[in-house]
MARKEVEX-85938 format. One record per residue (C-alpha): x, y, z. Coordinates in steps of 0.05 Angstrom, whole numbers, padded with zeros to 5 digits, always signed. Each point is the difference from the previous one (the first is absolute). Layout:
BEGIN
XYZ
...
This chain:
BEGIN
+00386+00356+00062
-00022+00049+00052
-00010-00024+00070
-00057+00024+00044
-00075+00005-00006
-00003-00003-00074
+00041-00064-00008
-00034-00035+00058
-00070+00017-00027
+00020-00024-00069
+00029-00066+00023
-00060-00016+00045
-00049+00022-00053
+00032-00044-00053
-00002-00059+00048
-00073+00009+00015
-00017+00011-00073
+00032-00067-00016
-00034-00035+00059
-00070+00028-00011
+00007-00014-00075
+00010-00074+00020
-00057+00000+00052
-00060-00001-00047
-00065-00040-00003
+00040-00062-00025
+00048+00005+00059
-00057-00004+00049
-00035-00057-00035
+00064-00042-00010
+00018+00005+00073
-00068-00023+00023
-00005-00058-00050
+00069-00027+00014
-00007+00007+00076
-00064-00041-00001
+00036-00053-00042
+00068-00005+00034
-00018+00027+00070
+00063+00015+00042
+00046-00030-00053
-00016+00059-00044
+00049+00040+00044
+00057-00037-00033
-00025+00020-00070
-00006+00073+00023
+00071+00000+00028
+00029-00029-00064
-00035+00051-00042
+00023+00058+00045
+00073-00023-00010
-00009-00006-00075
-00035+00067-00004
+00056+00036+00037
+00053-00031-00046
-00037+00021-00062
-00017+00071+00023
+00069+00016+00028
+00035-00023-00065
-00046+00039-00044
-00004+00064+00041
+00076+00004+00010
+00013-00006-00075
-00055+00051-00017
+00027+00052+00049
+00073-00012-00017
-00014+00007-00075
-00048+00058+00011
-00046-00027-00052
-00069-00032-00003
-00005-00076-00005
-00020+00000-00074
+00059+00045-00018
+00049-00045+00034
-00031-00061-00034
+00009+00034-00068
+00073+00014+00017
+00010-00074+00015
-00034-00023-00064
-00031+00050-00048
-00074-00011-00005
-00007-00038+00066
-00020+00064+00036
-00056+00013-00051
-00025-00072+00009
+00001+00004+00076
-00034+00068-00002
-00055-00028-00045
-00011-00060+00047
-00003+00045+00062
-00047+00051-00032
-00049-00052-00028
+00002-00040+00065
-00009+00065+00037
-00064+00016-00036
-00030-00067+00017
+00023+00001+00072
-00023+00072+00009
-00071-00020-00024
+00002-00055+00052
+00023+00050+00054
-00056+00048-00019
-00049-00058+00004
+00026-00011+00070
-00015+00072+00020
-00071-00009-00026
-00009-00065+00040
+00026+00037+00062
-00050+00055-00006
-00055-00052-00010
+00024-00034+00064
+00003+00064+00041
-00062+00036-00026
-00039-00048-00042
+00004+00044-00062
+00011-00022-00072
+00073-00023-00009
+00005+00042-00064
-00018+00064+00038
+00051-00019+00055
+00052-00012-00053
-00013+00068-00032
+00005+00036+00068
+00066-00037+00014
+00027+00020-00068
-00015+00073+00014
+00039-00005+00065
+00059-00032-00035
-00003+00053-00055
+00000+00056+00053
+00069-00024+00023
+00029+00009-00069
-00033+00068-00010
+00040+00026+00059
+00062+00042-00018
+00038-00041+00051
-00029-00066-00022
+00062-00039+00020
-00003+00022+00072
-00076-00010+00002
+00007-00069-00030
+00052-00018+00052
-00044+00024+00058
-00062-00034-00028
+00037-00067-00004
+00029+00008+00070
-00067+00018+00035
-00042-00053-00034
+00056-00052+00007
+00002+00013+00076
-00076-00002+00003
-00002-00069-00034
+00051-00029+00047
-00035+00027+00063
-00068-00027-00020
+00028-00067-00020
+00041-00004+00064
-00065+00010+00041
-00031-00060-00035
+00064-00042+00008
+00000+00013+00076
-00075-00012+00007
+00004-00065-00038
+00047-00031+00052
+00045-00040-00048
+00048-00052+00028
+00067+00036-00002
+00037-00060+00027
-00027-00044-00057
+00023+00053-00051
+00070+00001+00029
+00005-00075-00004
-00030-00006-00071
+00045+00057-00026
+00060-00047+00008
-00037-00066-00006
-00059+00009-00047
-00049-00057-00009
-00011+00018-00073
+00035+00046-00049
-00011+00007-00075
+00033+00041-00054
-00061+00032-00030
-00018+00047+00058
+00073+00022+00004
+00000+00022-00072
-00069+00031+00007
+00021+00041+00060
+00065+00023-00033
-00037+00023-00062
-00052+00036+00043
+00051+00036+00043
+00057+00017-00047
-00024-00020-00070
-00019+00044-00058
+00002+00075+00012
+00007-00009+00076
+00074-00014-00003
+00013+00070-00028
-00052+00041+00037
+00047+00024+00054
+00063+00003-00042
-00033+00043-00053
-00030+00044+00054
+00070+00014+00026
+00025+00018-00069
-00060+00044-00011
+00019+00037+00064
+00073+00008-00023
+00030-00055+00044
+00055-00033-00040
+00075-00012-00002
+00049-00047+00036
-00005+00040+00064
-00075-00014+00003
+00004-00075-00010
+00003-00020+00073
-00060+00045+00017
-00038-00032-00058
+00016-00068+00030
-00029+00021+00067
-00062+00027-00036
-00010-00064-00040
+00008-00043+00063
-00049+00044+00039
-00051-00008-00056
+00005-00076+00003
-00004+00002+00077
-00064+00042-00003
-00032-00048-00049
+00024-00060+00042
-00031+00030+00063
-00066+00007-00035
+00005-00071-00028
+00014-00028+00070
-00054+00037+00036
-00051-00022-00052
+00028-00071+00006
-00008-00001+00076
-00071+00027-00005
-00020-00052-00051
+00037-00056+00037
-00037+00013+00066
-00065-00007-00037
+00021-00059-00043
+00024-00041+00061
-00068+00008+00032
-00030-00036-00060
-00034+00061-00031
-00010-00009-00075
+00023+00059-00041
-00049+00034-00049
+00016-00026-00070
-00017+00066-00033
+00036+00047+00049
+00045-00043+00045
+00040+00059+00026
-00062+00030+00033
-00013-00062+00042
+00049+00015+00057
-00025+00072+00007
-00074-00024-00001
+00012-00057+00049
+00039+00043+00050
-00043+00062+00000
-00065-00015-00036
-00031+00054-00043
+00050+00052+00026
+00057-00046-00019
-00030-00008-00070
-00002+00075-00009
+00070+00004+00027
+00022-00049-00053
-00032+00044-00052
+00045+00057+00024
+00062-00045-00003
-00019-00023-00070
-00011+00073-00023
+00068+00021+00028
+00034-00060-00032
-00033+00010-00068
+00006+00076-00004
+00074+00002+00019
+00011-00055-00052
-00036+00044-00052
+00047+00058+00016
+00063-00043+00000
-00018-00038-00063
-00018+00063-00038
+00063+00036+00019
+00046-00058-00015
-00035-00023-00065
+00007+00069-00030
+00072+00007+00025
+00017-00059-00046
-00019+00037-00063
+00017+00072+00019
+00073-00006-00024
-00020-00027-00068
-00053+00052-00015
+00018+00072+00014
-00074+00023+00005
-00010-00049+00057
+00062+00026+00035
-00021+00073-00010
-00071-00010+00023
+00010-00059+00048
-00054+00017+00050
-00052+00010-00054
+00015-00067-00031
-00007-00033+00068
-00069+00032+00009
-00023-00024-00068
+00026-00069+00016
-00042-00003+00063
-00062+00027-00038
+00008-00051-00055
+00006-00058+00049
-00060+00025+00039
-00043+00007-00062
+00016-00071-00021
-00020-00027+00067
-00064+00041+00001
-00020-00022-00069
+00025-00072-00001
+00003-00019+00073
+00055-00042+00029
+00043-00023-00060
+00017-00072+00020
+00033-00015-00068
+00046+00062+00005
+00020-00019+00071
+00019-00071-00020
+00041+00027-00058
+00032+00051+00046
+00017-00055+00050
+00038-00038-00053
+00037+00064-00021
+00016+00014+00072
+00035-00066+00007
+00047+00017-00058
+00019+00071+00020
+00040-00013+00064
+00052-00049-00030
+00007+00046-00061
+00011+00063+00043
+00042-00035+00053
+00042-00034-00053
+00013+00065-00037
+00019+00036+00065
+00050-00056+00017
+00032+00007-00069
+00002+00075+00008
+00036-00008+00068
+00060-00027-00039
+00000+00054-00054
+00043+00059+00019
-00030+00043-00055
-00066-00004+00037
+00020+00001+00074
+00067+00037-00008
+00040-00004+00065
-00052-00037+00040
+00021-00069+00026
-00061-00046+00008
+00014-00050+00058
+00015-00070-00025
-00047-00031+00052
-00058+00041-00027
+00016-00025-00070
+00002-00073+00022
-00065+00005+00038
-00030+00039-00057
+00017-00056-00049
-00034-00052+00045
-00063+00043+00003
+00004+00011-00075
-00001-00076-00011
-00058-00008+00048
-00041+00055-00031
+00015-00022-00071
-00028-00068+00016
-00061+00033+00030
-00008+00047-00059
+00002-00057-00050
-00050-00038+00042
-00047+00060+00001
-00005-00003-00076
-00048-00058+00007
-00051+00050+00027
-00007+00029-00070
-00031-00066-00021
-00060+00018+00044
-00015+00059-00046
-00018-00047-00056
-00045-00047+00038
């Protein structure tokens, strides 16, 4: 792997693509809802999920880069047919999540300018498509994720500081929480490294030619940076919401994530939230589209040959569904259940691959990563099985 500007840009770009893929409309909402419920004790839950996220991402990225293959190809090498199954789950789940992300861009335009969400969604889709029309779409995608990711963090930090949360209380409750439950941990893990998100950065590195044993340590740094970026955003949103919640302010039931912005800065804050929501949703559209299609490109040669075109049609399809149908609640519930199943499947297949010399050749996967990975696999498998109950809601 070459050192210098190209490698640094690639590693940082992959990290931000993963992070901004995770930071979507659901990420904002979950943080606000759980902060209102658990107050300062939510910091413990965030910290646990950050540790789990790093373990999952580092294991998966290292194996992908060492093998020099996409996740679905490695899964097929582990057990023939598993890669096809995972690719199917990711692609179907990606469609549903992308419709939700596009709905988020429409809501953001409505918040900022008061226009019809469908028109806002169409405008946002055009912006996303413009990225993939570029001859250097990889570099443009990296820069887009970095700029909007930094913008989200800066705006959320302003709200966090203005809300005056009790930092001392957070420090105490991080090590001695009043209340902690399993559900929000699984929810946050699924929202930050579940589904397609786990592979967004790793597949971006492969697409840019970053692979081989000599690139594994750099991939580890990139994966860790991605989790840190997402964690910073989670914490600044948490501090902003905590400052408001501890003052006794009731969060809006329809749009809880907007409450801290509105409370701190009034109408201007509400418009600012619209910008944060748009950045979160649009970067998730880009990340989801790229990663979902990367899961089927190796199985269908036409997709691999015309990758950018398929991504564009993917975005168009999801946008048209939203414009015609509106927010597809049923699809999102179904996607949530799928999302809970994907991480243990993919992590489990990567851990098996780490012991197969035909796949990783001379690479030696650290034993400590394997042990920690197994613990996370058990945790996420339990969460994935639990998420299946969500499917029952589709038939009510």
